[in-house]
C-alpha positions in Angstrom: 71.4 129.0 79.1 70.5 130.2 82.6 71.1 134.0 83.0 71.7 135.8 86.2 68.1 137.1 86.1 66.7 133.6 85.5 68.6 132.3 88.5 67.5 135.1 90.7 63.8 134.5 89.9 64.3 130.8 90.4 65.9 131.4 93.7 63.1 133.6 94.9 60.4 131.1 93.8 62.3 128.2 95.2 62.9 129.7 98.6 59.3 131.1 98.9 57.9 127.6 98.3 60.3 126.1 100.7 59.8 128.6 103.5 56.4 127.3 104.5 57.6 123.6 104.1 60.6 124.3 106.4 58.5 126.1 109.0 55.9 123.3 109.1 58.6 120.7 109.1 60.5 122.3 112.0 57.3 122.6 114.0 56.5 118.9 113.5 60.1 117.8 114.2 60.2 119.8 117.4 57.6 117.4 118.7 59.6 114.4 117.6 63.2 115.2 118.5 63.1 118.4 120.5 64.4 120.9 118.0 64.5 121.5 114.2 68.2 122.4 114.5 69.1 119.0 116.0 67.4 117.3 113.0 69.3 119.3 110.5 72.7 118.6 112.2 71.9 115.0 112.4 71.0 114.3 108.8 69.8 116.3 105.8 72.0 119.4 106.2 75.1 117.4 106.8 78.6 118.8 107.0 80.9 117.6 104.3 83.8 117.8 106.7 82.1 115.2 109.0 84.3 112.4 107.9 85.8 109.5 109.9 89.2 110.6 111.3 90.7 107.3 110.0 89.6 108.0 106.4 93.0 109.2 105.5 94.3 105.7 106.2 91.5 103.8 104.6 90.8 106.0 101.6 89.3 103.1 99.6 86.4 102.5 101.9 83.5 104.6 103.2 83.6 106.0 106.7 82.2 103.4 109.0 83.3 100.5 106.8 84.4 97.8 109.2 85.5 94.2 109.0 86.9 92.3 112.0 89.7 90.9 109.9 91.0 88.5 112.6 87.7 86.7 112.5 85.9 87.4 109.2 87.1 86.2 105.8 86.0 85.8 102.2 83.3 88.5 102.3 81.0 88.9 99.3 78.2 91.4 98.7 76.7 91.5 95.2 73.5 91.2 93.4 72.1 87.7 93.6 73.1 85.6 90.6 75.9 88.0 89.5 79.1 87.7 91.6 80.9 90.5 89.7 78.1 93.1 90.1 78.2 96.1 92.3 75.9 96.0 95.4 73.1 98.1 93.9 69.4 97.4 94.1 66.5 99.0 92.3 63.7 100.2 94.6 60.4 98.3 94.4 61.8 95.5 92.3 62.4 91.8 93.0 66.2 92.2 93.0 68.2 90.9 96.0 71.7 91.3 97.3 73.6 88.3 98.5 75.9 88.5 101.5 78.3 85.7 102.4 81.2 85.5 104.7 83.2 82.9 106.6 84.4 82.5 110.2 87.6 80.4 110.7 86.2 78.3 113.5 84.1 75.1 113.9 81.7 76.4 116.6 78.4 78.0 115.4 77.6 81.6 116.1 74.5 83.7 115.9 74.5 87.2 114.4 72.2 90.2 114.4 71.7 92.1 111.1 70.6 95.8 110.9 70.7 98.5 108.3 71.3 102.3 108.3 70.6 105.0 105.8 73.3 107.5 104.8 73.9 110.7 102.9 76.1 110.9 99.7 79.2 111.5 101.9 78.3 108.4 104.0 77.4 110.5 107.1 74.3 109.1 108.8 71.0 110.4 107.5 68.3 111.5 109.8 65.9 108.7 108.8 65.2 106.1 111.5 64.7 102.5 110.4 60.9 102.7 110.4 61.2 105.5 107.7 63.1 103.4 105.2 62.2 99.8 106.1 58.7 98.2 105.8 58.8 95.2 108.0 61.3 93.9 110.5 64.4 96.1 111.0 66.5 93.5 112.9 67.2 90.0 111.6 69.0 86.9 113.0 71.6 84.9 111.1 72.7 81.6 112.6 74.0 78.1 112.0 76.1 78.5 108.9 77.5 75.6 106.9 80.6 73.7 108.1 83.5 73.3 105.8 84.5 69.8 104.6 88.1 70.6 105.1 90.2 71.1 108.3 93.4 73.0 109.3 91.5 75.3 109.5 87.8 74.4 109.7 85.4 77.3 108.9 81.7 78.1 108.8 80.1 79.8 105.8 77.2 82.2 106.5 74.9 83.5 103.8 72.0 86.0 103.7 69.9 87.4 100.9 67.9 90.7 101.2 65.4 92.3 101.0 63.2 89.3 101.5 59.6 88.4 102.6 60.3 89.8 106.1 61.1 93.4 105.0 61.5 95.8 102.0 63.3 99.1 101.6 61.0 102.0 101.1 63.6 104.8 100.4 66.4 105.1 97.9 69.9 106.2 98.9 73.2 105.0 100.4 73.0 102.2 102.9 75.2 100.3 105.2 74.6 96.8 106.5 75.8 95.9 110.0 76.5 92.4 111.4 76.9 92.2 115.2 77.6 89.2 117.4 74.3 88.3 119.0 75.8 87.4 122.4 78.0 90.5 123.1 76.8 93.0 120.5 80.3 93.5 119.0 80.3 94.9 115.5 82.1 92.4 113.2 81.0 93.6 109.8 79.7 96.8 108.2 79.4 97.1 104.4 78.0 99.7 102.0 75.4 99.2 99.3 72.9 101.3 97.3 69.2 101.5 96.5 68.3 103.4 93.4 64.9 104.6 92.1 66.0 104.3 88.4 64.3 107.6 87.6 65.5 109.3 84.5 68.3 108.0 82.3 72.1 108.6 82.2 74.5 108.2 79.3 78.2 108.6 80.0 81.7 108.6 78.5 85.3 109.0 79.6 87.5 111.7 78.2 91.2 110.7 78.2 93.9 113.3 78.3 97.2 111.9 77.1 99.1 115.0 78.2 100.6 113.8 81.5 100.0 115.4 84.8 102.9 116.5 87.0 103.1 112.9 88.2 103.3 111.7 84.6 99.9 109.9 84.7 97.1 109.9 82.2 93.9 111.7 83.2 90.3 110.4 83.0 87.4 112.9 83.1 84.1 111.1 83.3 81.2 113.0 81.6 77.5 112.2 81.9 74.2 113.5 80.6 71.2 113.0 82.8 67.7 113.1 81.2 65.4 114.7 83.7 62.3 112.8 84.9 59.1 114.6 85.8 59.7 114.3 89.5 62.5 116.9 89.4 61.1 120.4 89.6 64.2 122.4 90.4 67.3 120.6 89.1 69.6 123.6 89.8 68.7 123.5 93.5 67.8 119.9 94.2 70.2 117.6 92.3 73.8 116.6 93.1 76.0 114.4 90.9 78.9 112.1 91.8 81.4 109.7 90.2 83.4 106.9 91.6 86.1 104.7 90.0 86.6 100.9 90.3 83.9 100.5 93.0 85.9 102.3 95.7 82.8 103.7 97.3 84.9 105.7 99.8 86.3 107.9 97.0 83.0 109.2 95.7 83.7 112.6 94.0 81.1 115.3 93.4 80.9 116.6 89.9 82.2 120.2 90.0 81.2 121.2 86.5 77.4 121.1 85.9 75.5 122.6 83.0 71.7 123.2 83.5 71.2 125.1 80.3 69.2 122.3 78.6 65.7 122.2 80.2 65.4 118.4 79.6 69.0 117.2 80.3 71.8 118.0 82.7 75.4 117.6 81.8 77.8 116.9 84.7 81.5 116.1 84.8 84.7 116.4 86.8 87.2 119.3 86.2 90.8 118.6 85.3 91.8 119.3 88.9 89.3 116.8 90.3 89.8 114.1 87.6 90.7 110.4 88.1 94.0 108.7 87.3 93.5 106.9 84.0 96.2 104.3 84.4 95.3 102.9 87.8 96.7 99.5 88.2 96.1 96.2 90.1 98.0 93.0 90.6 96.2 89.7 90.2 96.4 86.7 92.6 95.2 83.4 91.2 94.9 80.8 93.9 93.2 78.1 91.9 95.2 75.6 93.9 97.7 75.8 96.8 100.5 73.7 95.4 103.7 74.5 93.5 102.0 73.6 90.3 100.5 77.0 90.5 102.9 79.3 88.7 102.5 82.1 91.3 103.7 79.8 94.1 107.4 79.2 94.6 107.2 77.3 97.9 104.5 75.4 99.8 104.5 74.1 103.4 101.4 72.0 103.7 102.3 70.7 107.1 101.9 74.1 108.8 98.6 75.3 110.4 97.2 76.8 108.3 99.4 75.8 105.3 101.9 78.4 104.3 102.6 79.3 100.7 105.2 81.7 99.3 104.4 83.7 96.1 106.8 84.7 93.4 108.3 88.2 93.9 106.4 91.3 92.9 108.5 94.0 91.5 107.5 97.7 91.4 106.1 98.8 88.0 106.4 95.4 86.2 103.7 93.0 87.3 100.3 94.7 86.9 97.3 93.1 85.3 96.0 94.6 82.0 92.4 93.3 82.5 89.6 95.3 84.0 88.9 94.5 87.7 85.2 94.3 88.6 84.0 94.1 92.2 86.0 94.9 95.3 85.6 91.6 97.2 87.4 89.3 94.8 86.2 85.8 93.8 86.9 83.4 96.8 86.0 79.8 96.0 82.6 79.4 97.8 82.9 75.6 97.7 83.1 74.1 101.2 86.0 71.9 100.1 88.1 75.0 99.2 91.0 75.6 101.6 92.7 78.6 103.4 96.4 79.3 103.5 98.8 81.7 105.0 99.9 83.5 101.9 103.3 85.2 102.0 103.8 88.2 99.6 107.4 89.3 98.7 107.9 92.7 97.1 110.9 94.5 95.6 110.1 98.2 95.6 113.0 98.8 93.2 114.2 101.8 95.2 115.0 102.7 98.8 112.2 103.3 101.2 113.1 106.2 103.4 112.9 106.4 107.2 109.3 107.2 108.2 107.8 105.6 105.1 105.9 102.3 105.2 104.6 99.8 102.6 101.2 98.2 103.0 99.4 95.4 101.2 95.8 96.1 100.3 93.4 94.0 98.3 90.1 92.1 97.8 91.2 89.6 100.5 91.5 92.3 103.2 88.7 94.5 101.9 91.1 97.3 100.9 91.7 98.3 104.5 95.1 99.5 105.6 95.9 97.3 108.5 99.0 97.0 110.7 98.8 93.2 110.1 99.6 93.7 106.4 102.4 96.2 106.7 105.5 94.9 104.9 108.7 94.3 106.8 112.1 94.2 105.2 113.9 90.9 105.2 117.6 91.8 105.2 118.7 88.3 104.1 116.4 88.4 101.0 116.8 92.1 100.4 113.0 92.1 99.9 109.9 93.3 101.8 107.4 90.7 103.1 104.0 90.3 104.7 101.3 87.6 104.8 97.5 87.3 104.9 95.1 84.4 105.5 93.4 83.9 102.1 91.0 81.3 100.6 91.4 79.6 97.2 90.1 81.9 94.5 91.1 85.0 92.5 91.8 88.5 93.9 93.1 91.9 93.0 95.6 93.7 95.2 98.3 96.4 95.2 101.1 97.9 97.4 100.7 101.4 98.7 103.2 103.8 100.4 102.5 105.5 103.7 104.4 108.7 104.5 103.5 111.4 107.0 100.2 109.6 107.8 99.1 109.9 104.1 98.6 107.1 101.6 100.2 107.2 98.2 98.3 104.6 96.3 100.1 105.2 93.0 103.7 105.2 94.2 104.4 101.6 92.9 102.0 101.5 89.9 103.0 101.2 86.3 102.9 104.4 84.2 101.5 104.9 80.7 99.5 101.7 80.7 96.2 101.2 79.0 94.1 99.3 81.5 90.4 99.9 81.3 88.8 101.6 84.3 85.3 101.0 85.7 83.1 104.0 86.6 79.7 104.7 88.2 77.8 107.9 88.1 75.3 108.8 90.8 72.4 111.3 90.6 70.9 112.4 94.0 67.9 114.6 94.8 67.4 116.4 98.1 64.0 115.6 99.4 62.8 118.8 101.1 59.8 117.2 102.7 61.4 114.2 104.4 65.0 115.7 104.6 67.0 112.9 103.0 68.9 112.3 99.8 67.1 110.2 97.2 69.3 108.2 94.8 67.5 108.7 91.5 69.9 106.9 89.1 73.2 105.0 88.9 75.0 104.3 85.6 78.0 102.0 85.1 80.4 102.6 82.3 84.0 101.8 81.2 86.9 103.8 79.8 88.0 102.9 76.3 91.4 101.9 77.5 
């Protein structure tokens, strides 16, 4: 166990070693960017409060996450050959990520692809592209494949990376940007990770059946990280995070860390910072767009695009009990698969007060809270409705309550359910020579129930 004396000695040794490195680095960086202070503010010594102001509204997604929802549909980003995998690459390996998306129009477009490197809180790191990419840092995506269906027609675009034109040279958090080649407009920005796979992590989830104040089960993920040789000062250089169900915008830093074992670090979340253990999703199965589908009560194929009405969802009674992997759903990638205007009908089972709003979020709208998917009350039906353009496939979704500009994502969920939750742990190391966060290891694990 570290004593106060041990920590004091380590602090003195650590800072004496770093003093020379920092002075030399600042001198060198003054040449490059006119000031060491500018460099620190820009990247390595980021402020944890430097979050996107809209993050309260889009709490599921990282700051900067962007999808031009009127234009882009059926987004997928996963490891090639594994559609349900998280978008995580191992550095210096032959793995690739596969990006695909569709534009609901017949005419071809050309797009420009770039990448950016980020800190654990998704603020931009100080590394320019030439520091984390070996090869071309801008790529062109064009043509696309035309659908074999109409009303509407669409083009499917696909891209695999890294490839023979470039490789990533640094680990960490990344974002991919897709811009319209003609006007430069950003149409798509998605997160992914590159890990060094250094060390090893084993993890478990502690379940506390004693309900919180909101009557929900608590999950506390706990991990043990075996230290690799590259880590000299784990107490100073390492940071640990967890996330639930691939909601990368909700990365939580471990606030209980034990460095007493010289070969292994234990890290976990405190009770106050724990995850909800009975987080729920609804499931949409659009294997076909006719009334033979048990989820469809009415179909209007003559409309453009065809309109379908789903069976009513009722608060607290319809959630799926199966684990949900991936946050982009499973759109049917076949070019004969069709799109429809899908109408959702919801009974919240209690009055919605003035100033409160209900939003639909899911795989098909990339978990972004958008005015287009705010539910409106139909007085004749005594229900709430909204719609979204969705391709045939399978998706997870849920309804959330907005009140006082804050999102309550659990308001309509079941309680005391036993759905398994998916977790990832992340181990970062601060690189004091190049001033960025290295992602040493990522571990995926599941709760028991």
